Every structure is written in C-alpha cells, then in structure tokens.
N, C-alpha and C positions, 0 to 999 in steps of 0.2 A: 871513485866517481859518484857525483851526487844523483840522488834519485829524483826524477822529475816530479813525482808525486809529492816527495818531502819538501821540495822547493816550493812547490804551489801551497802547500799546506802552510809552510812558515811564511809565505807572502800573505796569505790570507790572515794570519794572526798579526802580522805587521800592519796590515790595513786597518785591522780592527782597533789595533793600539792607537793608530793615528786618529782613527775617528774618535775614540775616547778621549784623546788629548784635546782634539778641537772642541768637543763637548765642554770639557773642564774649563779651557779658556773662555769659551763662549759664557759659560756660567758666571766667571769672574768679571768679564767685561760687563755683563748685564746687571751684575750685583753691585759693583763699585762705579760703573761708568754711565749708567742711565737711571732714571727715576722710575723704577718699576713698581714701587710700592704706594704710590700716590692714592689715597683713597677718594679723592674729590672728583675723579673722572676715569672712565674706562674708554679706551681707544684701541684700534688694531695694533698700534706699536706698543702699548703697555701689555696686551695680551701675548703679543710676540715676545717681548722682554721676559716676561714671566715663564713662558714656554722654554726659552733658552735656558733660563735659570735653572729650571728643573732638570736639565741635562748633566749638571754637575755631578749630582750623586750617582746618576746612571753611568757616567763615565768611570767614576770611582769604583762602582761595582764590577765593570768589565775588566779593569786592571787586577781586582782580587780575583775575579774568575779565571783569568789567564793564568794568574800566579798558581792557583790551584790546579790547574790543568798540567803545567810543567813541573810543578815542584812536589807532586805527590810521592815521586821515587826518591826524593832527597832524604838522606838518613843522618846528615849533619847540619848544625847552624851554619849558615854562610855569613861568616863575620865580615869577610871582604866585602860583600854586596852592602852590608850594613854601613861598613865604614866609607864606602864610595858615595852611598846616599848621603851619609851625615856631611863628608867633605863638600858635596856639591850644595848642600842647604847652607852650610856655614858661609860659603863664599858669597852667594848671592845675598843672604841676610846681612853680612858685613858691608858689601858694597851698598846696598839700600840703606842701611843704618848710617853710614857715614855720609852718603850723599844727603840724607834727610837732615843730618845734624849740621852739615855744612850749608845748607840751604835754610836753616833756622826753623825747620818744621818740628824738630825735637831737641831736646838737649842732650849732651854727652852724660852718661853716668856709668860707673863701673858695674853696677847690677844689670843694666841694659845690655852692656857689653858682654857679660856672662851669658845672659839670656840668648844672645846671638850665637855663642859657642856652644850652647847646649840646648837647642831649641825642642828637642824631644822630650827632655826631662822637665821643661817648663810648660810643656802641653800647650804650646802656642799654635801648633798645627795639628788639628784632629787627625786628619788622614794618615800624615806621616808617622805620628805616634803610634797610632793603632797599627799601621802597617809593619813598622819595626817591632812591635811587641808580637805581631803575628809571626814574623820571620824568626823570632827566638823560640817560638814554640812549634815551629813546622815539623821538625823531625818527630816529636813526640804526637803530635795530632795525625801524623801520618801513619804512625804505628797502630794507633787506633782505628783509623778508616780502613787501612789495609787488613785488619783482622775481622771486619765486618763482611757478612755475606751480602748478597745483593738486597735480599729482603730485609736484612737488619739495617743496612744502609737506608733504605727507603723510611723505615720506621724511625730511625735516628733523625733525618732531615725534616720529617714531617712533624715530629715531636718538638724539635729545635725551633722550628718555624712558629709554631703554635705558642710556645712559652716566650720566646724572646722576639718574635715578629708580630704576631697578632695581638697578644695581649698589651704590649706598649702602644700599639696604634690605636687601641680601643681605651686608652687613658689609664692603663694599669702598669705603667712603667715602674711605679714606686713599689710594686709587689715584687717583681723579679729583677729590676734593675735593668739599665741599658747603657751600652757604650759602643764606640766604633768597633773595638776588638770583638765584641760579642757578635755583632753583625757581620764582620770580616770572617768570623769562624763559619758562619753559615755559607757565606758566598764562596769561601775557599773550598769548602766541603762539596758544593755543587760543581765547581771546576774540576775537583778531584774525581767526582762521580762520572763525568763525561770521560775522563781519561781511563778510568778503571773498568766501567761498565758502560761505554759509550752505545755500543750495538745493541746490548741487552735493553738498555734503557729505552732506546728508540723503538725496539720492537714492543716493549710493554706499554709505551705511551701510545702506540698505534692500537694496540690490542684494547686497552682499557678506553681508548678514545672511541672504537668502534662499538664496544659495549654500551658507552654512554649514548651515542646516537641510534643504535638499534636495540 
C-alpha cells in the first residue's frame, strides 16, 4: 500500500518538473519566437521577454537538482536511461531534419545525417551533452559525496562554487575553465545534499541565519 506522504512528495517533485519544463519551453519561445534583443527600444514586452528567457537556465538547474536528489544512492551507470534519452533525441532530430530538407530550408548531406544520429558527440545540444556526461560519472561522484561528512560537504560546495561559479562570473573563466558539466556537478551535489543531510542542512541554515540577524 502506498504511503500518502510519499505520494504527496512525489507529486510535489512532478509539479516541480512541470514548472521547470514550462520555463524551458518559454525560454525557447522567447529566444527564437520574439525580438527580445533589439537595443533600439525598451518596452514592457521586451522586458517580459528577457525575463522569460532567463527562466531557461533555472529550469535546467531544477532538473539537475532533482536528479541529484533521486540519484545519490545510485551505484551503477544507468545505460538504459542514456539509451532512451538518445533514442528520443534522434527521433525528433531526424523528423525535424527531414521536414526542413523537404521544405528547402536545408540541404541533405551525409554528415548532417550523422550529426542527427549522434547529437551528443557533436555537441549540438549543450544541456543534453552535459547531462549524459554527468550520468556516466554519477556512481563515482556518489561515492565521493557519500564519503564526506556534513562539514566536509559544506566546505566542498563552497570551495567548488567559489572556483567554478564565482570566478567565471567575474571574468576569470580562462583561469579555471568552465562548461555545463562543471556547473552540473555543483547543482547535482546540491540536490544530493538535500537527500543526505536535508534536515541537518535546514537546522544549520536556520541557526546561522539567526546568528546573522542577531
């Protein structure tokens, strides 16, 4: 018999996934379907369009966060999940490619056809390429994260963010390098933290928050 609390929790995560999906769809609609980057004028519509565009990255991060929460106990590479993801991508890419070729928007070539069959290897889609790479390393990343104490985990996340989050945003990406997979490891680790030390993290956040206020 299903536990009502577990059903509610799963429903909450499903709702979060739906919200993230809508944010990503809105991002692509705003990016490719509306003139959001016209510097000649600023209007409420332009500002709204740019705001919706920013939701795409947030939606990506939510997906990785949920993956970290549910996959921290995984000890094997889920090749079936990778295969299903590849199969879905190839199907939609081939349909889109053949429609575009038939309509005259692009010309058919063997190299283009191969790029549709192996989109992750050609790096056409940064999120999916980074996500699949993350899935390949999940079991080994989990062993590292599970071996850390709560304090060590915090030091790891703060240090990782300072090096790979703060420095690139300040223009020093050329020093440490930056890619989707590097950022995904941080977001994945955050999701895993909530799973491993959720209650302890909340207590510590409240404690330090009160210390900061008083």
